BAFINU-312188 format. One record per residue: residue in one letter; x, y, z of N, C-alpha, C in turn. Coordinates in steps of 0.2 Angstrom, whole numbers, padded with zeros to 4 digits, always signed. Layout:
AXYZXYZXYZ
...
***
This chain:
M-0139-0158-0245-0146-0160-0246-0146-0166-0252
G-0141-0167-0255-0141-0172-0261-0144-0179-0259
W-0140-0183-0255-0143-0189-0254-0150-0189-0251
I-0151-0185-0246-0157-0185-0243-0163-0183-0248
G-0161-0178-0252-0166-0176-0257-0168-0181-0262
R-0163-0185-0264-0164-0190-0269-0167-0196-0266
N-0166-0197-0259-0169-0204-0256-0173-0203-0250
A-0177-0197-0250-0182-0196-0245-0187-0201-0245
W-0189-0204-0251-0194-0209-0252-0192-0215-0247
I-0186-0216-0246-0184-0222-0242-0186-0221-0235
L-0184-0215-0233-0186-0213-0226-0194-0213-0225
L-0198-0210-0230-0205-0210-0230-0208-0217-0230
L-0205-0221-0234-0207-0228-0234-0206-0232-0227
G-0200-0230-0224-0199-0233-0218-0203-0231-0212
I-0205-0224-0213-0210-0222-0208-0217-0225-0209
S-0219-0226-0215-0225-0229-0216-0225-0236-0213
L-0220-0240-0214-0219-0247-0212-0219-0247-0204
F-0216-0242-0201-0215-0242-0194-0222-0240-0191
N-0226-0236-0195-0233-0234-0193-0237-0241-0193
A-0236-0245-0198-0240-0251-0199-0238-0256-0193
L-0232-0256-0191-0230-0260-0186-0233-0258-0179
S-0233-0251-0178-0236-0249-0172-0243-0250-0172
V-0247-0250-0177-0254-0251-0177-0255-0259-0176
W-0250-0263-0178-0251-0270-0177-0250-0272-0170
W-0244-0268-0167-0243-0269-0160-0249-0267-0155
Q-0252-0262-0157-0258-0259-0154-0264-0264-0154
S-0264-0267-0160-0270-0272-0162-0269-0278-0158
K-0263-0280-0157-0261-0286-0153-0265-0286-0146
K-0265-0280-0143-0268-0280-0137-0276-0281-0137
E-0279-0279-0142-0286-0280-0144-0287-0287-0145
I-0283-0290-0149-0283-0297-0152-0283-0302-0145
A-0279-0300-0141-0278-0304-0135-0285-0304-0131
L-0288-0299-0131-0295-0298-0128-0300-0302-0132
R-0300-0301-0139-0305-0303-0143-0302-0307-0149
P-0300-0313-0148-0296-0316-0154-0300-0317-0160
E-0306-0317-0160-0310-0317-0166-0309-0311-0171
L-0306-0306-0168-0305-0300-0173-0298-0300-0177
E-0294-0305-0175-0288-0305-0178-0288-0305-0186
S-0292-0309-0189-0292-0309-0197-0294-0302-0199
G-0299-0298-0196-0300-0292-0198-0295-0287-0197
Y-0291-0287-0191-0285-0283-0190-0280-0284-0196
R-0279-0290-0197-0274-0292-0203-0276-0289-0209
R-0282-0290-0211-0285-0287-0217-0284-0279-0217
L-0286-0276-0212-0286-0269-0212-0278-0266-0212
I-0274-0270-0209-0267-0268-0209-0264-0269-0216
R-0266-0274-0219-0263-0276-0226-0265-0270-0230
G-0272-0268-0230-0274-0262-0234-0270-0256-0232
F-0269-0255-0225-0265-0249-0223-0258-0249-0226
V-0255-0254-0226-0248-0255-0229-0248-0253-0236
I-0253-0256-0240-0253-0254-0247-0254-0247-0248
C-0259-0244-0245-0261-0237-0245-0256-0232-0243
Q-0252-0234-0238-0247-0230-0235-0240-0230-0239
T-0239-0236-0242-0232-0237-0245-0232-0236-0253
M-0238-0237-0256-0238-0236-0263-0236-0229-0266
P-0238-0224-0263-0235-0217-0266-0227-0217-0265
W-0225-0219-0260-0217-0219-0259-0214-0223-0264
V-0217-0229-0265-0214-0234-0270-0214-0230-0277
V-0219-0227-0279-0220-0223-0285-0215-0218-0285
M-0214-0214-0280-0209-0209-0279-0202-0212-0280
G-0201-0218-0277-0194-0221-0278-0193-0223-0285
V-0198-0225-0288-0197-0227-0295-0195-0221-0299
G-0198-0215-0298-0197-0209-0301-0190-0206-0300
S-0188-0207-0293-0181-0205-0291-0176-0209-0294
V-0177-0216-0294-0171-0220-0296-0171-0221-0304
I-0176-0222-0307-0176-0223-0314-0179-0218-0318
G-0183-0213-0315-0187-0209-0319-0184-0202-0320
G-0178-0201-0317-0174-0195-0318-0177-0189-0314
V-0181-0190-0309-0183-0185-0304-0178-0183-0299
P-0175-0177-0300-0168-0176-0296-0169-0176-0288
S-0175-0174-0286-0175-0174-0278-0183-0174-0276
F-0183-0176-0270-0190-0176-0266-0193-0169-0268
F-0190-0164-0268-0193-0157-0268-0196-0156-0275
H-0194-0160-0280-0197-0159-0286-0205-0161-0286
Y-0206-0165-0281-0213-0168-0281-0218-0163-0278
F-0216-0157-0276-0220-0152-0274-0223-0148-0280
N-0221-0149-0286-0224-0146-0292-0226-0152-0297
P-0233-0153-0298-0235-0158-0302-0233-0157-0309
R-0230-0152-0311-0228-0150-0318-0221-0153-0319
N-0218-0156-0314-0211-0159-0315-0210-0166-0318
G-0215-0167-0323-0214-0173-0327-0219-0179-0325
P-0218-0184-0329-0223-0190-0329-0223-0194-0322
F-0217-0194-0319-0216-0198-0313-0219-0194-0307
V-0219-0188-0308-0222-0184-0302-0229-0184-0303
L-0232-0184-0309-0239-0185-0310-0241-0191-0308
A-0237-0197-0309-0239-0203-0307-0240-0204-0300
F-0235-0200-0296-0236-0200-0289-0243-0196-0287
Y-0244-0191-0290-0251-0188-0288-0257-0192-0290
F-0256-0195-0296-0261-0200-0298-0262-0205-0293
T-0257-0208-0291-0257-0214-0286-0260-0212-0279
T-0258-0206-0277-0261-0204-0270-0269-0202-0271
G-0270-0199-0277-0277-0198-0279-0282-0204-0279
V-0279-0209-0283-0283-0215-0283-0284-0218-0276
I-0279-0219-0273-0279-0222-0266-0284-0218-0262
S-0284-0211-0262-0289-0207-0258-0296-0208-0260
L-0297-0209-0266-0304-0210-0269-0306-0217-0267
V-0302-0222-0267-0304-0229-0265-0305-0229-0258
V-0301-0226-0254-0302-0226-0247-0308-0222-0245
C-0309-0216-0248-0315-0212-0246-0322-0216-0249
Y-0322-0219-0254-0327-0223-0257-0329-0229-0252
W-0323-0233-0249-0324-0238-0245-0327-0236-0238
V-0325-0230-0236-0327-0227-0229-0334-0225-0230
I-0336-0222-0235-0343-0219-0236-0348-0224-0238
F-0346-0228-0243-0351-0232-0247-0351-0240-0245
R-0345-0242-0243-0344-0249-0242-0344-0252-0235
G-0346-0247-0230-0346-0249-0223-0339-0249-0220
G-0334-0245-0223-0328-0244-0220-0328-0241-0213
A-0332-0236-0213-0333-0232-0206-0335-0236-0201
E-0340-0240-0202-0342-0245-0197-0337-0250-0195
E-0334-0253-0200-0328-0258-0199-0323-0255-0195
L-0321-0249-0196-0315-0246-0192-0317-0245-0185
L-0324-0244-0184-0326-0243-0177-0326-0250-0173
R-0327-0255-0177-0327-0262-0174-0320-0264-0172
Y-0315-0261-0174-0308-0263-0173-0305-0258-0169
P-0305-0258-0162-0303-0253-0158-0295-0252-0158
G-0292-0246-0158-0285-0246-0159-0282-0245-0166
F-0286-0247-0171-0284-0246-0177-0283-0239-0179
I-0287-0235-0178-0287-0228-0179-0286-0225-0172
S-0282-0219-0172-0280-0216-0165-0285-0211-0163
L-0290-0210-0167-0295-0205-0165-0300-0209-0160
S-0302-0205-0155-0307-0208-0151-0314-0206-0153
L-0317-0210-0158-0323-0209-0161-0328-0214-0160
D-0334-0213-0160-0339-0218-0159-0345-0217-0164
K-0344-0213-0169-0349-0212-0174-0346-0212-0181
A-0350-0216-0185-0347-0218-0192-0348-0211-0196
W-0353-0207-0195-0353-0201-0199-0347-0196-0198
I-0344-0197-0192-0338-0193-0191-0333-0195-0195
L-0332-0202-0196-0327-0205-0200-0328-0203-0207
R-0334-0203-0209-0336-0201-0216-0334-0194-0218
A-0336-0190-0213-0334-0183-0214-0327-0182-0214
V-0323-0185-0210-0315-0185-0210-0313-0187-0217
A-0316-0192-0220-0314-0195-0226-0315-0190-0232
I-0321-0187-0232-0323-0182-0237-0318-0176-0236
L-0317-0173-0230-0313-0168-0229-0306-0169-0231
G-0303-0175-0230-0297-0177-0232-0296-0177-0240
L-0301-0179-0243-0301-0180-0250-0301-0172-0253
V-0306-0168-0250-0306-0161-0252-0300-0158-0251
G-0297-0159-0245-0290-0156-0244-0285-0158-0249
E-0285-0164-0251-0280-0166-0256-0281-0163-0262
V-0287-0163-0265-0289-0159-0271-0287-0152-0271
V-0288-0149-0265-0286-0142-0265-0279-0141-0265
G-0275-0145-0261-0268-0145-0261-0265-0146-0267
F-0267-0151-0271-0265-0152-0278-0266-0146-0282
A-0272-0143-0282-0274-0137-0286-0269-0131-0284
I-0268-0130-0278-0263-0125-0276-0256-0126-0278
M-0254-0132-0278-0247-0133-0280-0247-0133-0288
L-0252-0135-0291-0252-0134-0299-0252-0126-0300
Y-0256-0123-0297-0257-0115-0298-0250-0112-0296
L-0247-0113-0291-0241-0110-0289-0235-0111-0293
N-0235-0117-0296-0229-0119-0300-0223-0118-0297
I-0222-0121-0291-0217-0120-0286-0210-0123-0290
Q-0205-0119-0289-0199-0121-0292-0194-0123-0286
V-0190-0128-0288-0185-0130-0282-0180-0125-0282
P-0179-0122-0276-0173-0117-0275-0166-0120-0277
R-0162-0116-0280-0156-0119-0282-0152-0123-0277
F-0152-0120-0271-0148-0124-0265-0151-0131-0264
L-0157-0132-0266-0160-0139-0265-0159-0143-0271
Q-0156-0141-0276-0155-0145-0282-0149-0148-0282
D-0149-0154-0285-0142-0158-0285-0138-0155-0290
***
């Protein structure tokens, strides 16, 4: 588990970038039909890449220079400042995205760009509800992990 545990952030970063590429490929079909949407798709995908990759970059910094021994240590927010930085980063991103979706017209914008999200939705209020539920789920998950004080099993430690 050694190399994988220490470098899982690389795999997760790669998955995020692959997801962004697949959204871009899907968007190309829509852009071919409506070229005027291209700049909006580019802006959305740029935001998507930032939001999806930033937590893994923070995790990578913690793993490479911060002394966090493995990916599994990130399941306990008490495992040091780099783990807290990871939670802080994901929390800030979630708050910003939720704010954008609810108060800054993000729900309506997402609906204007077919294929950007894989849900078949046609109502902005549903996207707002999903954003709120996602944020609540993240807060609950963080609280549970903090409360449980999960310890990394010996066989997963380096």
